[in-house]
NUPA-194630 format. One line per 10 residues: their letters; for each residue x, y, z of C-alpha. Coordinates in steps of 0.5 Angstrom, whole numbers, plus 500, padded with zeros to 3 digits. Layout:
<sites>
A) X/Y/Z; ...;
</sites>
This chain:
<sites>
XXXXXXXXXX) 523/457/480; 516/460/482; 510/465/480; 507/471/483; 501/475/482; 503/482/480; 509/486/477; 510/490/484; 511/483/488; 515/480/482;
XXXXXXXXXX) 520/486/482; 521/486/489; 522/478/489; 527/480/483; 531/485/487; 531/481/493; 534/475/489; 539/480/486; 541/483/492; 544/476/494;
XXXXXXXXXX) 547/475/488; 542/471/484; 541/472/477; 533/473/476; 529/474/470; 522/476/469; 517/473/464; 509/475/464; 506/481/465; 511/485/469;
XXXXXXXXXX) 512/489/463; 505/488/460; 501/494/456; 496/493/461; 497/497/468; 492/493/472; 491/486/471; 488/480/476; 488/473/476; 492/469/471;
XXXXXXXXXX) 493/476/467; 497/478/473; 502/472/473; 509/473/473; 514/467/472; 521/468/476; 526/464/473; 533/463/475; 539/459/473; 539/452/475;
XXXXXXXXXX) 546/452/478; 543/458/483; 536/454/484; 538/452/491; 540/459/493; 534/462/490; 530/457/494; 533/458/501; 532/466/500; 525/465/498;
XXXXXXXXXX) 524/460/505; 528/466/509; 523/471/506; 517/466/508; 520/465/515; 521/473/516; 514/474/514; 511/469/519; 515/471/525; 513/479/524;
XXXXXXXXXX) 509/482/528; 502/483/525; 501/490/523; 496/492/528; 501/492/533; 505/498/531; 501/502/536; 501/497/542; 501/501/549; 501/508/546;
XXXXXXXXXX) 495/512/549; 490/515/543; 491/522/541; 486/527/543; 482/529/538; 482/536/536; 476/540/536; 478/547/533; 476/544/526; 469/543/528;
XXXXXXXXXX) 468/550/531; 471/553/525; 466/550/521; 460/551/525; 462/558/525; 463/559/518; 456/555/517; 453/560/522; 456/566/518; 454/564/511;
XXXXXXXXXX) 446/562/514; 445/568/519; 449/573/515; 444/574/509; 438/573/514; 441/579/518; 442/583/512; 434/582/510; 432/584/517; 437/590/517;
XXX) 434/593/510; 427/592/513; 428/595/519;
</sites>
């Protein structure tokens, strides 16, 4: 029916088809020995029975339409005021740095006094 790149995308497509009652089989690098694949090595073929092919194409089309109509991911926080940044980690870090640097210097000053 179609090919996708990556085992994760193939599994998601298979699960989507099976949730609609369509039998889907994967062939390719879905269960390969290589965990990280790129290019043609990552191609996974998705097969469905011929009598369910039209239904499977409809499911794929519906997924593409949903993806096209979805709001971009950078809109997730539109209209929300940015959170104020916390300063206490910087203050604590500077205090610890001051103690680490000035502590030994103070100890040398007290010994020589």
